[in-house]
C-alpha positions as CSV (number, residue, x, y, z in Angstrom):
1,M,57.5,-88.5,-63.6
2,N,55.2,-85.8,-62.5
3,M,55.6,-83.0,-59.9
4,K,53.9,-85.1,-56.9
5,E,56.0,-88.1,-57.5
6,T,59.1,-86.3,-58.0
7,F,58.8,-84.2,-54.7
8,R,57.7,-87.6,-53.1
9,K,61.1,-89.0,-53.9
10,K,63.2,-86.0,-53.1
11,M,61.4,-85.8,-49.6
12,N,62.1,-89.6,-49.2
13,K,65.8,-89.3,-50.1
14,L,66.4,-86.2,-47.9
15,G,64.7,-87.6,-44.9
16,Q,66.8,-91.0,-45.3
17,E,69.8,-89.0,-45.3
18,H,68.9,-86.6,-42.4
19,I,69.1,-83.3,-44.5
20,P,67.1,-80.4,-43.5
21,F,64.5,-78.9,-45.6
22,L,61.6,-76.5,-45.7
23,F,58.6,-77.6,-47.8
24,I,55.6,-75.7,-49.3
25,I,52.7,-77.7,-50.7
26,D,49.8,-76.1,-52.2
27,F,46.1,-77.7,-51.9
28,D,46.1,-79.6,-55.3
29,I,49.9,-80.7,-54.8
30,K,50.6,-79.1,-58.5
31,K,53.6,-76.8,-57.3
32,P,55.1,-78.4,-54.1
33,E,58.5,-76.9,-53.2
34,I,61.3,-78.3,-51.2
35,L,64.3,-75.6,-50.2
36,S,67.4,-75.8,-48.1
37,L,68.0,-72.8,-45.6
38,D,70.4,-71.4,-47.9
39,E,67.8,-71.6,-50.9
40,T,65.1,-69.9,-48.4
41,I,67.1,-66.9,-48.1
42,E,68.0,-66.8,-52.0
43,N,64.5,-67.0,-53.2
44,N,63.0,-64.3,-50.8
45,V,61.0,-66.9,-48.6
46,L,60.9,-66.4,-44.9
47,F,59.4,-68.8,-42.3
48,D,58.8,-68.9,-38.8
49,I,57.7,-72.3,-37.2
50,E,57.2,-72.1,-33.4
51,G,60.4,-69.6,-33.1
52,F,62.3,-71.6,-35.1
53,S,63.2,-68.9,-38.1
54,N,65.1,-67.9,-41.0
55,A,64.4,-64.3,-40.5
56,K,66.8,-61.8,-39.1
57,P,64.8,-59.8,-36.3
58,K,63.5,-56.6,-37.7
59,N,63.4,-53.6,-35.3
60,F,62.1,-51.0,-37.7
61,V,58.8,-52.2,-38.6
62,E,56.4,-49.2,-37.4
63,Q,53.8,-50.0,-34.9
64,K,50.6,-48.4,-36.0
65,E,46.9,-49.1,-35.7
66,V,45.7,-51.7,-38.0
67,Y,43.5,-50.6,-40.9
68,L,41.9,-53.6,-42.2
69,K,38.9,-53.2,-44.7
70,K,37.0,-56.0,-45.9
71,Y,35.2,-56.4,-49.0
72,P,33.5,-60.1,-48.8
73,V,31.5,-61.5,-51.5
74,P,27.7,-60.6,-51.3
75,F,25.8,-63.1,-48.7
76,E,23.5,-64.0,-51.9
77,T,26.6,-65.1,-53.4
78,Y,27.7,-67.4,-50.6
79,K,24.4,-68.5,-50.0
80,I,23.9,-70.3,-53.3
81,A,27.3,-72.2,-52.7
82,F,26.0,-73.0,-49.4
83,E,22.8,-74.3,-50.6
84,Q,24.8,-76.7,-53.3
85,V,26.8,-78.0,-50.4
86,M,23.7,-78.7,-48.2
87,T,21.8,-80.6,-51.0
88,H,25.1,-82.9,-51.6
89,I,25.0,-83.1,-47.6
90,H,21.1,-84.2,-48.0
91,N,22.2,-86.5,-50.7
92,G,24.6,-88.2,-48.4
93,N,27.5,-87.3,-50.4
94,T,29.1,-85.3,-47.8
95,Y,28.6,-84.8,-44.2
96,L,31.2,-82.1,-43.4
97,L,32.5,-79.7,-46.1
98,N,34.8,-76.6,-45.6
99,L,33.5,-73.9,-47.7
100,T,36.1,-71.1,-48.5
101,F,35.6,-67.9,-50.3
102,P,38.4,-65.0,-51.4
103,T,37.9,-61.4,-49.8
104,Y,39.3,-58.4,-51.3
105,I,40.9,-56.3,-48.4
106,E,42.7,-53.2,-47.7
107,C,45.5,-52.9,-45.3
108,N,48.0,-50.3,-44.1
109,Y,50.4,-53.1,-43.6
110,S,52.7,-54.6,-46.4
111,L,52.8,-58.5,-46.2
112,N,56.5,-58.1,-45.2
113,E,55.3,-56.1,-42.4
114,I,52.4,-58.5,-41.7
115,F,54.9,-61.5,-41.2
116,Y,57.1,-59.5,-39.0
117,I,55.0,-58.3,-36.6
118,S,52.0,-60.9,-36.4
119,K,51.8,-63.6,-33.7
120,A,51.3,-67.2,-34.8
121,K,52.7,-70.7,-34.5
122,F,53.3,-70.8,-38.3
123,K,54.3,-67.8,-40.5
124,L,55.7,-67.9,-43.8
125,L,56.1,-65.3,-46.6
126,Y,56.5,-66.4,-49.8
127,K,58.2,-64.0,-52.2
128,D,56.1,-61.2,-51.3
129,E,53.1,-62.9,-52.9
130,F,51.5,-64.3,-50.0
131,V,51.8,-64.3,-46.4
132,V,50.5,-67.0,-43.8
133,F,49.9,-66.7,-40.1
134,S,48.7,-69.7,-39.1
135,P,47.6,-71.0,-35.6
136,E,46.9,-74.6,-36.9
137,I,49.3,-77.6,-36.7
138,F,49.2,-80.4,-39.5
139,V,51.5,-82.6,-37.8
140,I,54.3,-82.9,-35.5
141,I,57.0,-85.6,-36.0
142,E,59.2,-86.4,-32.7
143,E,61.5,-89.6,-33.0
144,N,58.7,-91.9,-34.1
145,R,55.6,-90.4,-32.7
146,I,53.4,-88.5,-34.9
147,L,50.8,-86.0,-33.4
148,S,48.2,-84.0,-35.2
149,F,46.0,-81.0,-33.8
150,P,42.9,-80.4,-35.9
151,M,40.9,-77.4,-35.0
152,K,37.4,-76.9,-35.5
153,G,35.5,-74.1,-33.9
154,T,35.7,-70.5,-33.8
155,I,34.0,-68.0,-31.6
156,D,34.4,-64.4,-30.6
157,A,36.0,-64.5,-27.0
158,S,33.6,-61.1,-26.0
159,I,30.5,-62.9,-26.2
160,P,29.2,-63.7,-22.7
161,D,29.8,-67.2,-21.7
162,A,31.7,-67.8,-25.1
163,E,33.6,-71.0,-24.0
164,K,30.4,-72.8,-22.6
165,L,28.6,-71.6,-25.8
166,I,31.1,-73.0,-28.2
167,M,31.7,-76.1,-26.0
168,E,28.2,-77.1,-25.4
169,N,27.1,-76.0,-29.1
170,E,25.8,-79.3,-30.8
171,K,26.6,-78.5,-34.2
172,E,30.2,-77.4,-33.3
173,L,30.6,-80.4,-31.2
174,A,29.4,-82.7,-34.4
175,E,31.6,-80.9,-36.6
176,H,34.8,-81.3,-34.3
177,T,34.2,-84.9,-33.6
178,T,33.9,-85.6,-37.5
179,I,37.2,-84.0,-38.1
180,V,38.8,-85.9,-35.0
181,D,37.5,-89.2,-36.5
182,L,38.8,-88.1,-39.9
183,I,42.2,-87.3,-38.9
184,R,42.5,-90.3,-36.7
185,N,41.6,-92.4,-39.8
186,D,44.3,-90.6,-41.8
187,L,47.0,-91.3,-39.1
188,S,46.1,-94.8,-39.0
189,M,47.2,-95.0,-42.8
190,V,50.7,-94.0,-41.8
191,A,51.0,-95.2,-38.0
192,K,50.0,-97.6,-35.3
193,N,48.3,-97.2,-31.8
194,V,46.6,-94.1,-33.1
195,H,44.4,-92.6,-30.3
196,V,42.9,-89.2,-29.2
197,E,45.0,-88.1,-26.2
198,K,43.0,-84.9,-25.9
199,F,39.8,-83.9,-26.9
200,R,38.4,-80.6,-27.4
201,Y,40.5,-77.9,-25.4
202,I,40.5,-74.2,-26.1
203,D,43.3,-71.8,-27.5
204,L,43.0,-67.9,-27.1
205,I,44.0,-65.9,-30.5
206,K,44.4,-62.3,-30.4
207,T,43.9,-60.2,-33.5
208,N,43.8,-56.8,-34.4
209,N,40.3,-56.1,-33.3
210,K,39.4,-58.9,-31.1
211,E,40.2,-61.9,-29.2
212,L,39.0,-65.5,-30.8
213,L,38.5,-68.7,-29.1
214,Q,39.6,-71.8,-31.0
215,V,38.8,-75.5,-30.3
216,S,41.4,-78.2,-31.0
217,S,42.2,-81.8,-30.2
218,K,45.5,-83.6,-30.0
219,I,45.8,-87.1,-31.7
220,V,48.9,-89.2,-31.5
221,G,50.3,-92.3,-33.3
222,I,53.6,-94.6,-33.5
223,L,55.6,-94.6,-36.7
224,S,57.9,-97.4,-37.6
225,P,61.7,-96.7,-36.9
226,D,62.6,-96.2,-40.5
227,Y,60.2,-93.6,-41.0
228,R,62.4,-91.0,-42.2
229,K,62.9,-92.6,-45.5
230,R,59.3,-92.8,-46.1
231,I,58.7,-89.0,-44.9
232,G,57.4,-87.9,-48.2
233,D,55.1,-91.2,-48.8
234,I,53.8,-90.0,-45.0
235,I,53.1,-86.3,-45.5
236,L,51.6,-86.7,-49.2
237,T,49.4,-89.5,-47.7
238,L,47.8,-87.4,-45.2
239,L,47.0,-84.7,-47.9
240,P,44.9,-82.5,-48.4
241,A,44.2,-81.8,-44.8
242,G,41.1,-83.1,-43.3
243,S,40.2,-79.9,-41.4
244,V,40.2,-77.9,-44.6
245,T,38.2,-80.5,-46.6
246,G,35.9,-82.5,-44.8
247,A,34.6,-86.1,-44.8
248,P,34.6,-88.5,-46.7
249,K,37.6,-86.6,-47.7
250,K,37.9,-87.8,-51.6
251,K,34.3,-86.9,-52.4
252,T,34.1,-84.0,-50.5
253,V,37.1,-82.3,-52.5
254,E,35.4,-83.0,-55.6
255,I,32.4,-81.1,-54.5
256,I,34.5,-78.3,-53.1
257,K,36.1,-77.8,-56.4
258,S,32.6,-77.7,-58.1
259,V,31.2,-75.1,-55.6
260,E,33.6,-73.0,-54.7
261,N,34.5,-71.7,-58.4
262,Y,38.1,-70.4,-57.5
263,D,41.5,-71.8,-57.3
264,R,42.7,-72.1,-53.6
265,G,46.3,-72.4,-54.9
266,Y,48.6,-72.5,-51.7
267,Y,45.7,-71.5,-49.4
268,T,44.8,-74.6,-47.4
269,G,47.8,-76.6,-48.2
270,I,50.7,-77.1,-45.7
271,F,54.3,-76.0,-44.8
272,G,56.9,-77.3,-42.5
273,Y,60.6,-78.0,-41.7
274,F,62.3,-81.0,-41.4
275,D,65.6,-80.4,-39.3
276,G,67.3,-83.7,-40.4
277,K,65.6,-85.5,-37.4
278,N,62.3,-84.3,-36.5
279,L,59.5,-82.4,-38.6
280,K,56.8,-79.7,-37.6
281,A,54.3,-78.7,-40.4
282,G,51.3,-76.1,-40.2
283,V,48.3,-75.9,-42.4
284,M,48.1,-72.6,-44.8
285,I,45.1,-70.7,-43.1
286,R,44.9,-67.3,-42.3
287,F,46.3,-66.5,-45.9
288,I,46.4,-63.1,-47.5
289,E,47.7,-63.4,-51.2
290,R,48.7,-60.6,-53.9
291,V,46.6,-60.9,-56.9
292,N,47.2,-58.1,-59.8
293,G,48.2,-55.6,-57.1
294,Q,45.1,-56.3,-54.9
295,L,45.1,-58.3,-51.6
296,L,42.9,-61.3,-51.3
297,Y,42.2,-63.0,-47.8
298,K,41.0,-66.5,-48.1
299,S,38.8,-68.1,-45.4
300,G,36.0,-70.2,-44.7
301,G,34.2,-72.9,-42.4
302,G,32.9,-76.4,-41.7
303,I,29.3,-76.9,-43.2
304,T,27.0,-79.5,-41.6
305,Y,23.6,-80.4,-41.9
306,M,23.0,-78.1,-38.8
307,S,24.8,-75.1,-40.4
308,K,22.9,-71.9,-40.9
309,P,24.1,-69.7,-44.0
310,E,24.0,-66.6,-41.9
311,L,26.3,-67.8,-39.2
312,E,28.7,-69.5,-41.8
313,Y,28.8,-66.2,-43.6
314,Q,29.4,-64.3,-40.6
315,E,32.4,-66.8,-39.4
316,L,34.1,-66.5,-43.1
317,I,34.1,-62.6,-41.9
318,D,35.3,-63.3,-38.6
319,K,38.4,-65.2,-39.8
320,I,39.6,-62.1,-41.9
321,Y,42.3,-60.8,-39.5
322,V,45.6,-59.8,-38.5
323,P,47.1,-61.2,-35.4
324,I,48.8,-57.9,-34.3
325,A,47.6,-57.3,-30.7
């Protein structure tokens, strides 16, 4: 039995028995983990999911001005991958693809300090190997309702009329609509009466050097009453997350692997907590990883036929931040 199937069955079993657990799933589902609360502490895995956390308050972290130096890939390197994506778009192989790159950074905060001081809906510190401070919900399951909140569209809040600009931007509207349609279709594989409850609303995200506006939507569906015994099937059916891949999903993932030329690892995977009754999970974006003693920040954005390489490259850089206001 492979790792994915073992993971699926364990989730189903724990769900059926109403046993709480934390789950962490990498992008390719090669190294998924399930941990009890006690095991999270034993394995140096800290999490905070909208205020529910296994981390004890830490009052001694020094508040200091954030130093964050970015060393993104050269624009020419980005443009090569971008043009490959555009070729696939023009050939009809994909019509939205989330293109990402790793960026070396220097920061005067440790991964541990970033976990404790950063402000985000979903935070995870994994064995001092990587830290996540994600604003994006993957799914929430409450009783037999499943909710998803896809995020697509980011703009610097300091730009004059920023909210109007992003809400009226044709490219951003098309990209967001595509992702909402994809997530709605995904949820329809596991739920009934799937519908968009709220289309395109704005969240304000505070970072170390600016404020960002992020566009989201709310999609809701109804699960069968016995969904807990199939919780592993439900989550794995929905992966990988549509907002960090594209559409059509299967072909787009193939293209991503051919053009990105690096291993996403846990970046753009998901993590969450099942409390024995309900479940909350976030997408692992806003992600800093320690590799050979250096810090890598992985980021990206959605590419459509209307995308401009200079703007997409700048979005990749703008998403490199630490949410410490």
